[in-house]
LUMGU-818864 format. One record per residue (C-alpha): x negated, y negated, z; residue in one letter; residue number from 1. Coordinates in Angstrom, 3 decimals, always signed. Layout:
BEGIN
<<X Y Z> "A" NUM>
...
***
This chain:
BEGIN
<<+0.000 +0.000 +0.000> "X" 1>
<<-1.240 -3.450 -0.948> "X" 2>
<<+0.177 -6.431 +0.906> "X" 3>
<<+0.198 -9.877 -0.654> "X" 4>
<<+0.848 -13.047 +1.324> "X" 5>
<<+2.605 -14.938 -1.415> "X" 6>
<<+4.066 -18.348 -2.199> "X" 7>
<<+6.387 -18.049 -5.200> "X" 8>
<<+5.991 -21.765 -5.977> "X" 9>
<<+2.213 -21.459 -6.363> "X" 10>
<<+0.821 -20.717 -9.831> "X" 11>
<<-2.275 -19.002 -8.378> "X" 12>
<<-0.170 -16.843 -6.097> "X" 13>
<<+2.160 -15.835 -8.948> "X" 14>
<<-0.891 -14.959 -11.041> "X" 15>
<<-2.274 -12.781 -8.245> "X" 16>
<<+1.047 -10.988 -7.829> "X" 17>
<<+1.261 -10.380 -11.578> "X" 18>
<<-2.285 -8.977 -11.539> "X" 19>
<<-1.249 -6.515 -8.828> "X" 20>
<<+2.016 -5.545 -10.561> "X" 21>
<<+0.087 -4.676 -13.718> "X" 22>
<<-1.984 -2.181 -11.723> "X" 23>
<<+0.298 -0.711 -9.050> "X" 24>
<<+3.885 -0.434 -7.840> "X" 25>
<<+2.788 +0.006 -4.227> "X" 26>
<<+3.050 -3.661 -3.218> "X" 27>
<<+4.549 -5.355 -0.175> "X" 28>
<<+5.241 -9.036 -0.807> "X" 29>
<<+5.230 -11.315 +2.241> "X" 30>
<<+6.642 -14.725 +1.413> "X" 31>
<<+4.914 -16.463 +4.275> "X" 32>
<<+6.722 -19.777 +3.854> "X" 33>
<<+10.039 -17.976 +4.438> "X" 34>
<<+8.624 -15.531 +7.014> "X" 35>
<<+5.869 -17.448 +8.809> "X" 36>
<<+2.666 -15.758 +9.871> "X" 37>
<<+1.903 -15.798 +13.599> "X" 38>
<<-1.431 -16.638 +15.231> "X" 39>
<<-2.353 -13.004 +15.795> "X" 40>
<<-1.863 -12.168 +12.121> "X" 41>
<<-3.932 -15.164 +11.012> "X" 42>
<<-6.743 -14.133 +13.366> "X" 43>
<<-6.657 -10.581 +11.928> "X" 44>
<<-6.683 -11.903 +8.360> "X" 45>
<<-9.639 -14.161 +9.147> "X" 46>
<<-11.605 -11.186 +10.464> "X" 47>
<<-10.781 -9.115 +7.371> "X" 48>
<<-11.642 -12.043 +5.091> "X" 49>
<<-14.787 -12.772 +7.117> "X" 50>
<<-14.178 -16.535 +7.016> "X" 51>
<<-13.571 -19.324 +9.511> "X" 52>
<<-10.104 -20.824 +9.937> "X" 53>
<<-11.087 -24.051 +8.194> "X" 54>
<<-12.130 -22.011 +5.143> "X" 55>
<<-8.559 -20.710 +4.906> "X" 56>
<<-7.124 -24.238 +4.802> "X" 57>
<<-6.022 -25.749 +1.486> "X" 58>
<<-7.911 -29.019 +1.685> "X" 59>
<<-6.389 -30.336 -1.557> "X" 60>
<<-2.890 -30.451 -0.022> "X" 61>
<<-1.469 -33.919 +0.612> "X" 62>
<<-0.548 -32.816 +4.142> "X" 63>
<<-4.197 -31.979 +4.828> "X" 64>
<<-5.475 -35.232 +3.361> "X" 65>
<<-3.011 -37.382 +5.290> "X" 66>
<<-3.125 -35.607 +8.670> "X" 67>
<<-6.289 -33.534 +9.055> "X" 68>
<<-9.082 -34.645 +6.715> "X" 69>
<<-12.175 -35.866 +8.567> "X" 70>
<<-10.929 -34.665 +11.951> "X" 71>
<<-12.657 -32.024 +14.025> "X" 72>
<<-10.600 -29.116 +15.309> "X" 73>
<<-11.605 -25.887 +17.013> "X" 74>
<<-10.990 -22.605 +15.252> "X" 75>
<<-7.992 -21.943 +17.507> "X" 76>
<<-6.584 -25.390 +16.748> "X" 77>
<<-6.884 -24.714 +12.992> "X" 78>
<<-5.014 -21.441 +13.446> "X" 79>
<<-2.223 -23.247 +15.316> "X" 80>
<<-2.104 -25.894 +12.572> "X" 81>
<<-1.689 -23.175 +9.929> "X" 82>
<<+1.080 -21.507 +11.934> "X" 83>
<<+2.900 -24.844 +12.212> "X" 84>
<<+2.238 -25.780 +8.561> "X" 85>
<<+1.875 -22.558 +6.548> "X" 86>
<<+1.743 -24.549 +3.306> "X" 87>
<<-1.878 -25.285 +4.296> "X" 88>
<<-2.878 -21.597 +4.036> "X" 89>
<<-4.815 -20.627 +0.909> "X" 90>
<<-3.008 -18.136 -1.249> "X" 91>
<<-2.598 -15.492 -2.175> "X" 92>
<<-4.172 -13.348 +0.512> "X" 93>
<<-4.203 -9.691 -0.457> "X" 94>
<<-4.732 -6.873 +2.029> "X" 95>
<<-5.305 -3.164 +1.611> "X" 96>
<<-6.249 -1.192 +4.697> "X" 97>
<<-8.850 -3.172 +6.629> "X" 98>
<<-9.984 -5.215 +3.645> "X" 99>
<<-8.608 -8.589 +2.577> "X" 100>
<<-9.508 -11.008 -0.205> "X" 101>
<<-8.308 -14.355 -1.406> "X" 102>
<<-6.693 -13.819 -4.789> "X" 103>
<<-7.943 -17.031 -6.354> "X" 104>
<<-9.077 -16.250 -8.951> "X" 105>
<<-6.977 -13.144 -9.408> "X" 106>
<<-10.038 -11.218 -10.630> "X" 107>
<<-11.101 -11.134 -6.948> "X" 108>
<<-8.394 -8.474 -6.594> "X" 109>
<<-10.343 -6.040 -8.758> "X" 110>
<<-12.087 -4.780 -5.589> "X" 111>
<<-8.898 -2.844 -4.823> "X" 112>
<<-8.903 -1.037 -8.179> "X" 113>
<<-12.485 +0.096 -8.757> "X" 114>
***
């Protein structure tokens, strides 16, 4: 089973989902704007992605630029910010077993099919 944290309004996320659908039917789609991710899940994803919370933040978002750019937050504060404003989370995030990758570009997802 491959799980994709997906935003249907995002071109990159739709591209990642299409990439997966062309290779497998065993997909669980989590629309994280409709079903928000909790802090524990974000922490687990960060470990699997092997990145810091700030590296999971979409810094090109207007919300980021107007409210967070140039400010210093702890890792836990960034996680709380992403829980409160899931639009700031990079997407798509794709998980299989204990491995996760950011699906931008969607060719990053090839690690699940080699």
